[in-house]
C-alpha positions as CSV (number, residue, x, y, z in Angstrom):
1,X,-3.0,-41.7,-15.4
2,X,-1.0,-38.6,-15.2
3,X,-0.1,-36.3,-12.3
4,X,-0.9,-36.9,-8.6
5,X,-3.8,-36.0,-6.3
6,X,-3.8,-35.4,-2.6
7,X,-7.3,-34.5,-1.7
8,X,-9.5,-35.3,1.4
9,X,-13.1,-34.6,1.7
10,X,-14.7,-35.5,5.3
11,X,-17.8,-34.9,7.0
12,X,-17.7,-35.6,10.9
13,X,-18.0,-34.3,14.5
14,X,-15.4,-32.2,16.5
15,X,-14.1,-34.3,19.4
16,X,-13.2,-31.3,21.5
17,X,-13.3,-27.4,21.1
18,X,-10.8,-25.8,18.5
19,X,-7.7,-24.4,19.8
20,X,-6.4,-21.3,18.1
21,X,-2.8,-20.2,18.4
22,X,-0.6,-17.8,16.5
23,X,2.9,-18.3,14.8
24,X,5.7,-16.0,15.7
25,X,4.9,-14.1,12.7
26,X,1.2,-13.5,13.8
27,X,-0.4,-16.1,11.4
28,X,-3.4,-17.7,13.1
29,X,-3.6,-21.6,13.1
30,X,-6.7,-23.6,14.5
31,X,-6.3,-27.1,15.4
32,X,-8.9,-29.8,16.4
33,X,-9.8,-33.3,15.7
34,X,-13.0,-34.8,14.0
35,X,-14.6,-38.4,14.2
36,X,-15.9,-40.1,11.3
37,X,-17.7,-43.3,11.7
38,X,-19.0,-46.2,9.7
39,X,-21.0,-49.1,10.6
40,X,-22.2,-52.2,9.1
41,X,-24.1,-55.4,10.0
42,X,-27.6,-55.6,11.3
43,X,-29.4,-56.4,14.7
44,X,-26.9,-58.1,17.4
45,X,-24.2,-58.1,14.6
46,X,-24.2,-54.6,14.0
47,X,-20.6,-53.0,14.4
48,X,-19.3,-49.5,14.2
49,X,-15.8,-48.2,13.5
50,X,-14.6,-44.7,14.5
51,X,-11.6,-42.8,12.9
52,X,-9.9,-39.8,14.4
53,X,-8.6,-37.2,12.1
54,X,-6.2,-34.3,13.3
55,X,-7.4,-31.0,11.5
56,X,-5.5,-27.8,10.7
57,X,-6.8,-24.6,9.5
58,X,-4.8,-21.6,8.7
59,X,-5.2,-17.8,8.4
60,X,-8.7,-16.3,8.7
61,X,-10.5,-19.6,8.0
62,X,-8.9,-20.7,11.2
63,X,-10.0,-17.9,13.2
64,X,-13.7,-18.5,12.0
65,X,-13.4,-21.9,12.9
66,X,-12.3,-21.2,16.2
67,X,-15.2,-18.8,16.6
68,X,-18.1,-21.0,15.5
69,X,-17.2,-24.6,16.0
70,X,-17.4,-26.4,19.3
71,X,-17.3,-29.9,20.5
72,X,-19.8,-31.9,18.8
73,X,-20.3,-29.4,15.8
74,X,-20.6,-31.1,12.5
75,X,-18.6,-29.8,9.6
76,X,-17.6,-30.7,6.2
77,X,-14.0,-30.3,5.3
78,X,-11.9,-30.3,2.1
79,X,-8.1,-30.4,2.1
80,X,-4.9,-32.4,1.7
81,X,-2.9,-35.0,3.8
82,X,0.3,-33.8,5.4
83,X,2.4,-36.0,7.4
84,X,5.0,-34.2,9.8
85,X,8.0,-35.8,11.4
86,X,9.2,-34.6,14.7
87,X,11.4,-35.6,17.5
88,X,10.0,-37.1,20.8
89,X,11.6,-36.4,24.3
90,X,13.1,-39.8,24.1
91,X,15.0,-38.9,21.0
92,X,13.0,-40.9,18.7
93,X,11.3,-39.9,15.6
94,X,7.6,-39.7,15.6
95,X,5.1,-39.0,12.7
96,X,1.8,-37.1,12.7
97,X,-0.6,-37.1,9.8
98,X,-3.3,-34.2,9.5
99,X,-5.7,-32.8,7.2
100,X,-4.5,-29.2,6.1
101,X,-8.0,-27.7,5.3
102,X,-8.7,-25.7,2.0
103,X,-12.3,-25.0,2.5
104,X,-15.1,-26.0,5.1
105,X,-18.7,-25.8,5.6
106,X,-20.6,-25.6,9.0
107,X,-23.4,-28.4,9.0
108,X,-25.2,-27.8,12.1
109,X,-28.6,-26.3,11.9
110,X,-29.1,-23.0,13.1
111,X,-31.0,-24.0,16.3
112,X,-28.1,-26.0,17.9
113,X,-24.9,-23.8,17.1
114,X,-25.9,-20.9,15.3
115,X,-24.7,-22.6,12.0
116,X,-26.8,-23.4,9.0
117,X,-26.9,-25.5,5.7
118,X,-26.7,-22.7,3.5
119,X,-24.2,-20.0,3.7
120,X,-23.2,-16.4,2.5
121,X,-19.6,-15.9,1.0
122,X,-19.6,-12.8,3.3
123,X,-18.4,-13.3,7.1
124,X,-21.0,-12.2,9.7
125,X,-20.6,-9.3,11.8
126,X,-19.4,-10.2,15.4
127,X,-23.1,-9.4,16.6
128,X,-24.8,-11.1,13.6
129,X,-26.6,-14.3,14.4
130,X,-27.1,-15.4,10.9
131,X,-25.4,-18.6,9.6
132,X,-21.5,-18.4,9.3
133,X,-20.0,-18.4,6.0
134,X,-18.3,-21.5,4.3
135,X,-14.7,-20.7,3.3
136,X,-12.5,-21.5,0.5
137,X,-8.7,-20.7,0.5
138,X,-8.7,-19.7,-3.1
139,X,-11.1,-16.8,-2.3
140,X,-8.3,-15.3,-0.2
141,X,-5.6,-15.4,-3.0
142,X,-4.9,-11.7,-3.9
143,X,-4.4,-12.4,-7.5
């Protein structure tokens, strides 16, 4: 097999409201975590395991995610894994793995969060109550 692949696809629910920040250069970045769960077994032997994933969405997509998503929202995400190394206060090295999102789609029905399962490619006006769009990083490439 030739080449490499770093691709993640997840469907999960937000564990808390998104947080939007701006870099010193003014670039928006949205962070939140989502939970994915799996279960197995039957009856009294039924077990469940939940995994938490740190999510990063840059640019206009991050602003849109911040505007429409909230704790409990269901979302489909595509992106790549990225591990960052940083120094803790005690001087030790720490590592954080996150999913850097390339595109996403809101999955909540219109009635619960303003989202929907079918989306336009054009962002809604601020007062528009239609479903928010799905986003693809490649749509924003100027060439």
